[in-house]
C-alpha positions in Angstrom: -51.0 0.6 -15.8 -47.6 0.7 -17.5 -45.3 3.1 -15.7 -42.6 4.7 -17.8 -41.3 7.0 -15.0 -40.1 5.9 -11.6 -39.9 8.5 -8.8 -38.6 8.3 -5.3 -40.2 10.6 -2.7 -38.0 11.1 0.4 -41.0 11.5 2.7 -44.5 10.0 2.9 -47.2 11.4 0.5 -50.9 11.6 0.5 -52.5 8.5 -1.3 -54.5 10.8 -3.6 -51.2 12.4 -4.8 -49.7 9.0 -5.5 -52.8 8.0 -7.4 -52.8 11.3 -9.4 -49.2 10.5 -10.5 -50.1 6.9 -11.3 -52.9 8.1 -13.6 -50.2 10.0 -15.5 -47.9 7.0 -15.8 -45.6 7.9 -12.9 -44.9 5.4 -10.2 -43.9 7.0 -6.9 -42.1 5.0 -4.1 -42.1 6.8 -0.7 -39.2 6.2 1.7 -38.6 8.5 4.7 -35.1 9.7 5.1 -35.7 11.8 8.2 -37.8 11.6 11.4 -39.0 14.5 13.5 -40.1 14.4 17.2 -41.4 17.2 19.4 -39.0 18.1 22.1 -41.0 20.3 24.5 -40.6 19.5 28.2 -42.5 21.0 31.1 -40.1 23.9 31.5 -40.2 24.8 27.8 -44.0 24.6 27.8 -44.2 27.1 30.6 -41.9 29.4 28.7 -44.0 29.1 25.6 -47.2 29.9 27.5 -45.5 32.9 29.1 -44.5 34.2 25.7 -48.2 33.7 24.6 -49.2 36.3 27.2 -47.1 38.9 25.4 -47.5 40.7 22.1 -44.3 39.0 20.7 -42.8 38.7 17.2 -42.5 35.0 16.4 -40.7 33.2 13.5 -41.5 29.8 12.1 -39.5 28.3 9.2 -41.1 24.8 9.4 -44.5 23.2 9.8 -42.9 20.9 12.5 -42.2 23.9 14.7 -45.7 25.4 14.1 -47.4 22.1 15.0 -45.3 21.6 18.1 -46.1 25.1 19.4 -49.8 24.8 18.7 -49.9 21.6 20.6 -48.1 23.2 23.6 -50.5 26.2 23.7 -53.4 24.0 24.9 -55.9 26.1 23.0 -54.5 29.5 24.0 -54.7 32.0 21.1 -51.9 34.6 21.6 -51.8 37.9 19.8 -48.5 37.4 18.0 -46.9 39.1 15.0 -45.9 36.0 13.1 -43.4 35.6 10.2 -43.4 32.2 8.5 -42.7 30.2 5.4 -45.4 30.0 2.9 -47.2 26.8 1.8 -48.1 24.2 4.5 -46.5 26.2 7.3 -48.6 29.3 6.5 -51.8 27.2 6.2 -51.3 25.6 9.7 -50.6 29.0 11.3 -53.5 30.7 9.5 -55.9 28.0 10.7 -54.9 28.3 14.3 -53.8 31.9 14.8 -55.7 33.7 12.1 -54.5 35.3 8.9 -54.5 38.7 10.6 -51.6 37.6 12.8 -49.3 36.7 9.9 -47.2 39.8 9.2 -44.9 38.3 6.6 -44.1 35.2 4.6 -41.1 34.0 2.6 -40.1 31.4 0.1 -37.0 30.7 2.1 -35.4 31.8 5.4 -33.4 34.6 3.8 -36.5 36.3 2.2 -38.3 35.8 5.5 -35.5 37.6 7.4 -35.5 40.4 4.7 -39.2 41.0 5.3 -38.6 41.3 9.1 -35.7 43.7 8.5 -37.9 45.8 6.1 -40.6 46.0 8.8 -38.0 47.4 11.4 -38.4 44.4 13.7 -36.4 44.9 16.9 -36.6 41.5 18.5 -38.2 38.1 17.9 -38.6 34.5 19.1 -37.5 31.8 16.7 -39.2 28.4 17.3 -37.0 25.9 15.4 -35.5 22.5 15.1 -32.2 21.2 16.5 -30.5 21.4 13.0 -31.9 24.7 11.8 -30.2 26.6 9.0 -28.0 29.7 9.7 -29.3 32.1 7.1 -32.2 33.7 9.1 -30.3 34.1 12.5 -27.3 35.4 10.7 -29.1 38.0 8.7 -31.1 39.2 11.7 -27.9 39.5 13.8 -26.3 41.6 11.1 -29.2 44.0 11.4 -29.0 44.1 15.2 -32.3 42.3 15.7 -32.4 40.5 19.0 -33.3 36.9 18.3 -34.2 34.3 21.0 -34.1 30.7 19.8 -36.0 27.8 21.2 -35.6 24.3 19.9 -39.1 22.7 19.9 -38.5 19.6 17.7 -35.6 17.4 16.7 -34.7 15.9 13.4 -33.0 12.5 13.1 -31.7 11.2 9.8 -32.7 7.7 8.6 -30.4 6.8 5.7 -31.6 4.0 3.3 -29.4 2.4 0.6 -31.4 2.6 -2.6 -31.0 -0.3 -5.1 -33.4 0.8 -7.7 -32.7 3.3 -10.6 -35.0 6.3 -10.4 -35.8 8.9 -13.0 -36.4 11.5 -10.3 -36.0 12.0 -6.6 -38.2 14.4 -4.6 -36.6 16.3 -1.7 -38.6 18.3 0.9 -35.8 19.5 3.2 -32.0 20.0 3.4 -31.9 17.3 6.1 -33.4 14.7 3.8 -30.9 15.7 1.1 -28.0 15.1 3.6 -29.5 11.8 4.7 -30.1 10.5 1.2 -26.6 11.4 -0.2 -24.8 10.0 2.9 -25.4 6.5 1.5 -26.5 6.9 -2.1 -25.2 8.0 -5.5 -27.5 8.7 -8.5 -27.6 8.1 -12.2 -26.6 11.0 -14.5 -30.1 11.2 -16.0 -31.9 11.4 -12.6 -33.8 14.7 -12.1 -33.7 16.1 -8.6 -36.8 18.1 -7.4 -36.4 20.5 -4.5 -39.2 22.1 -2.4 -37.3 25.4 -2.1 -34.1 27.4 -2.6 -32.3 26.1 0.5 -33.1 22.5 -0.3 -31.9 23.1 -3.9 -28.6 24.6 -2.7 -28.0 21.6 -0.5 -28.6 19.2 -3.4 -26.0 21.3 -5.4 -23.4 20.4 -2.7 -23.8 16.7 -3.7 -24.7 16.6 -7.3 -24.4 18.3 -10.7 -27.7 16.8 -11.9 -30.5 18.9 -13.1 -32.5 20.5 -10.2 -36.1 21.5 -10.6 -37.7 23.7 -7.9 -41.3 23.7 -6.7 -43.4 26.7 -7.6 -44.4 27.0 -3.9 -43.1 25.5 -0.7 -45.8 22.7 -0.4 -45.3 19.0 -0.9 -48.3 18.8 -3.2 -46.8 21.6 -5.4 -43.5 19.7 -5.7 -45.2 16.4 -6.6 -47.4 18.2 -9.3 -44.2 19.9 -10.6 -42.7 16.5 -11.2 -45.9 15.2 -12.8 -46.0 18.2 -15.1 -42.3 18.0 -15.9 -42.4 14.4 -17.1 -45.7 14.7 -18.9 -44.4 17.6 -20.9 -41.2 15.8 -21.8 -42.7 12.5 -22.8 
C-alpha cells in the first residue's frame, strides 16, 4: 500500500495497531527512546509486603510502578485505597486489586492529587520511578498530606538520532520527550502527539510545533488519535 503519512512512535506498539494505521495509509516506525527496569530489592519487597498488611492509601502514576508492585506482592491482595492514572494503569490495577479498591483516578498527576485532597486524605504511599514528576508530591505537601515515596522502577533514556523526515511523532511520557529532543530537531510541519497534559507541557519546552493530545491516557487512544487526525485532514 502507498503510505502518504510517516509517523514515528517513541515506544513499541501492538502489531494490530500498526496494521490498523497501515490500512488507513499511515506507516508507523517504532523506536524506543526510554527503557524501564524494576528496582525492588529484598528489603523493599519486605517493606511492600508489610504495607500490604495495612489499609493504606496508595498512589500510582504509571503502569510501570503498578506492574512492579503487583510482581512483588506474590499473589497477596491487599485492601488498599488506590489513586491512579486512568487508561492502562487503571486497567492493570483493576484487574489485580479490583475496581472497588480504586478510590480516584486522574488524567494527570495534578488532577489525581486534587482528588486526594478533595477526599481529605491524611497520608499516602507513592510508588514511583526514579525520575518522577514534582506536581503530585508538591500539591500534597501544600495540603499537609504526609507522602512516603518508594522508587520501584528506574527509567533510562536511549536517545536515537533520526535521519528520516516524519509527519508526526508520538510521545508517551515526558522522559521520552527529553530523550528524543536531546539529539533531534524536527521539521516545522511535524505534528507532535502527546498522551497527556504533562507530556504535552514537556514537548512545549522544546518545540512550538502543533501538539495534539490523546483523549485518554492509553497508547491505543493516542495512536487512534493520530489515525483520525490524518484521515480527517487528507
